[in-house]
C-alpha positions in Angstrom: -9.3 3.8 1.6 -7.4 1.8 -1.2 -8.2 2.9 -4.6 -7.1 4.4 -8.0 -8.8 7.7 -7.6 -10.6 8.2 -10.7 -13.8 8.8 -9.8 -15.2 4.8 -9.4 -17.1 4.9 -6.2 -17.3 2.1 -3.9 -18.6 1.9 -0.4 -16.3 0.7 2.2 -17.4 -1.5 5.0 -14.8 -1.5 7.4 -14.0 -5.1 8.7 -11.7 -6.0 11.5 -8.7 -8.4 10.8 -8.9 -11.1 13.3 -6.2 -13.1 14.7 -7.6 -16.7 13.5 -6.5 -18.0 9.9 -9.1 -18.8 7.3 -8.7 -21.7 5.0 -6.5 -20.5 2.2 -8.8 -18.9 -0.7 -5.9 -17.7 -2.9 -5.7 -20.6 -5.0 -2.0 -21.0 -4.6 -1.7 -24.7 -5.4 2.0 -25.4 -5.9 3.1 -22.1 -6.1 6.7 -21.6 -4.6 6.8 -20.4 -1.2 9.7 -17.7 -1.7 10.7 -15.3 0.8 12.1 -12.0 0.8 15.5 -11.7 2.9 15.6 -9.8 6.1 17.5 -6.6 5.9 21.0 -6.6 7.6 21.2 -5.1 11.1 20.7 -1.2 11.1 19.6 -1.5 7.4 16.0 -1.0 5.9 14.3 -3.8 4.1 14.3 -3.5 0.3 11.9 -5.7 -1.8 13.4 -6.7 -5.0 11.5 -6.6 -8.2 9.3 -9.9 -8.9 8.7 -10.8 -5.2 5.5 -12.3 -4.4 3.1 -10.6 -2.3 -0.4 -10.7 -0.5 -2.6 -7.5 0.0 -5.4 -8.0 2.3 -7.5 -5.2 4.1 -10.6 -6.8 5.3 -11.8 -10.0 6.5 -10.2 -12.6 8.7 -6.4 -12.3 8.2 -5.1 -15.7 6.4 -1.4 -16.1 7.3 -1.2 -19.2 5.3 -0.8 -17.7 1.8 2.5 -18.4 0.1 3.8 -14.9 -0.4 6.8 -13.4 0.9 5.5 -10.1 1.6 2.2 -9.2 3.3 0.5 -5.7 3.1 -2.1 -5.4 5.6 -4.0 -2.8 7.5 -2.0 -1.0 10.1 -4.5 -0.4 12.7 -6.5 -3.5 12.8 -3.4 -5.9 12.5 -2.1 -6.9 15.8 1.4 -7.0 17.0 1.0 -10.6 17.7 0.0 -11.3 13.9 3.2 -9.2 12.7 5.4 -11.4 15.0 3.9 -14.5 13.6 4.4 -13.6 9.9 7.9 -12.5 10.8 8.6 -15.6 12.6 7.5 -17.4 9.3 9.8 -15.5 7.1 7.3 -13.1 5.8 8.1 -9.4 5.4 5.2 -7.1 6.6 3.8 -3.6 5.1 1.6 -1.5 7.3 -1.1 0.0 5.2 -2.3 3.6 6.4 -4.1 6.5 4.6 -1.7 9.7 4.9 -3.6 12.0 2.5 -7.3 11.4 3.4 -9.0 11.6 6.6 -10.9 8.3 7.8 -14.0 8.9 10.1 -13.7 5.4 11.5 -10.1 5.4 12.7 -9.4 5.4 16.5 -7.4 8.9 15.9 -10.0 10.4 13.6 -10.7 13.3 16.2 -7.2 14.4 16.3 -7.5 15.7 12.7 -8.8 19.3 13.0 -12.0 20.1 10.9 -9.9 22.5 9.0 -7.6 20.1 7.5 -10.6 18.0 6.2 -11.4 18.7 2.4 -14.0 17.2 0.0 -14.8 13.4 -0.1 -12.5 11.1 -2.0 -15.0 8.9 -3.3 -15.0 6.4 -0.3 -17.6 6.6 2.4 -16.4 8.4 5.4 -13.2 9.8 3.9 -12.2 13.3 3.0 -8.8 14.6 1.3 -6.4 16.2 3.9 -5.0 19.8 3.3 -1.2 18.5 2.7 0.0 21.9 2.6 -0.4 22.3 6.5 2.3 19.9 7.3 3.1 21.5 10.8 -0.1 20.0 11.8 -0.2 16.9 9.9 3.3 15.8 10.6 3.0 14.8 14.4 -0.3 13.1 13.4 1.3 11.0 10.8 4.4 10.4 12.7 2.2 8.9 15.5 0.7 6.5 13.2 4.2 5.4 11.7 5.2 5.0 15.4 2.3 2.4 15.7 3.8 0.5 12.5 7.3 0.5 14.0 6.1 -0.6 17.3 4.1 -3.6 15.9 7.1 -4.7 14.2 6.3 -3.8 10.7 9.0 -3.6 8.0 7.4 -1.0 5.8 4.6 1.3 5.4 2.1 1.8 2.5 0.8 5.4 2.8 -2.3 5.7 0.7 -3.9 8.6 -1.0 -0.7 10.2 -2.3 -2.0 12.2 -5.4 -4.3 14.6 -3.9 -3.3 17.2 -6.3 -4.8 15.3 -9.2 -8.1 15.2 -7.5 -11.0 17.5 -6.6 -9.7 17.7 -2.9 -11.3 21.0 -1.8 -8.0 22.9 -1.6 -5.8 24.4 -4.4 -3.1 21.6 -4.2 -0.2 22.0 -6.6 2.3 19.3 -7.9 4.9 21.1 -5.7 2.5 20.7 -2.7 2.4 17.0 -3.3 6.2 16.5 -3.9 6.9 18.2 -0.8 4.3 16.2 1.2 5.4 12.9 -0.3 8.9 13.6 0.6 7.9 14.4 4.2 6.0 10.8 4.3 9.1 9.1 3.1 11.4 10.9 5.6 9.0 10.0 8.6 9.0 6.3 7.4 12.9 6.2 7.1 13.4 8.0 10.4 11.7 5.0 12.2 13.8 2.5 10.3 10.9 1.7 8.1 10.9 1.2 4.3 7.9 3.1 2.4 6.3 2.7 -0.8 4.9 5.4 -3.4 1.4 4.6 -3.9 0.1 5.4 -7.5 0.9 9.0 -8.2 2.6 8.1 -11.6 3.2 11.5 -12.9 5.6 12.0 -10.1 7.8 8.7 -10.2 10.7 10.4 -12.0 10.8 12.9 -9.2 10.1 10.4 -6.3 11.7 7.1 -7.3 15.0 7.9 -5.2 12.8 8.9 -2.2 10.8 5.5 -1.8 11.9 1.9 -1.5 9.1 0.4 -3.5 5.8 1.2 -5.5 2.1 0.1 -5.1 0.2 0.5 -8.0 -3.7 -0.3 -9.0 -4.8 -1.0 -12.4 -1.9 0.0 -14.5 -2.9 -2.8 -16.9 -6.3 -1.7 -17.3 -5.0 2.0 -18.2 -2.0 1.0 -20.2 0.1 2.7 -17.9 2.5 0.0 -16.5 5.7 1.1 -18.4 5.6 4.1 -16.4 6.5 2.3 -13.2 9.8 1.0 -14.9 12.1 3.7 -13.0 11.4 1.8 -9.8 12.5 -1.7 -11.6 15.6 -0.1 -13.0 16.6 1.0 -9.5 16.1 -2.5 -8.1 12.8 -1.7 -6.4 10.0 -3.7 -6.2 6.7 -3.0 -7.9 3.5 -4.3 -6.1 0.5 -4.5 -8.7 -3.0 -5.2 -8.5 -6.0 -5.4 -11.0 -9.6 -5.7 -10.2 -11.4 -5.8 -13.3 -9.0 -7.6 -15.4 -8.4 -11.3 -14.9 -5.0 -12.3 -14.7 -4.8 -14.1 -18.1 -5.2 -10.9 -19.6 -2.2 -8.8 -17.8 0.4 -11.3 -16.6 2.3 -11.8 -19.8 2.8 -8.0 -20.0 3.5 -7.4 -16.4 5.7 -10.4 -15.8 7.9 -9.2 -18.6 8.2 -5.6 -16.8 9.0 -7.7 -13.6 6.0 -6.4 -11.9 4.6 -8.3 -8.8 1.0 -8.6 -10.2 -2.0 -9.9 -8.3 -5.8 -10.2 -9.4 -7.8 -9.3 -6.5 -11.5 -8.6 -5.6 -12.2 -4.6 -4.9 -12.8 -5.4 -1.4 -9.4 -6.9 -0.9 -10.1 -9.8 1.3 -7.8 -12.8 1.3 -8.5 -14.1 -2.0 -6.2 -13.5 -4.8 -4.8 -14.8 -8.2 -1.0 -14.8 -8.9 0.4 -14.8 -12.6 1.5 -18.5 -11.9 -2.4 -19.4 -11.8 -3.3 -17.4 -14.8 -2.6 -20.0 -17.5 
């Protein structure tokens, strides 16, 4: 699921996002309740650098967080929850895996065995053979249809750097570029914005195809400046750290105009923003 694919193994315990809200655990305090402007009719949403966000993939969905953008699980978040967030002026991102098979998803049996490679370090997940786009395209397109029909503004496709990992397939950088551009096109064809997840090496080639970036742990690995092409293009970079406290990275990432959070690795509702890091 969500991760930086560097071999750090975690066990995923899928939890459904429920309709009720929890008491806010995000320590927002008096943080500003900023919003991201809605797109003009017929246009895609374009998040700008520095916009606030919340990333929650597990636990009871907390819709009270003061963030302009919510990045939430596409399968377990309901159409009604998306509508409620939209009514409150929030923009929504639909989290999906597009580069790995997940045995706990309702469409898991639709992915042929031959497409499933080695495990990616998360229980129940295997890399997909992204070279076989004729078979993968209709499966991913159906998932993106779901995001559109639920009313999401954008998608966050995960596992976008299989070629840099032991996938079980002889994938090349060219294979990854071709597949990632297909993913961007499928989103754009449905009026959805799309983010590039990690895949730092290919940012110079893909910044024009994607509307924002999502990054895990660039501060921990001293890589945040590699995301500057998105900022220079006026596109948001949604950034999270799990092992560093916000006080350790916020000065640097704020100067780079990243939208940074400190989160727990299970990505529940808790978060700490750079405004709370002092």
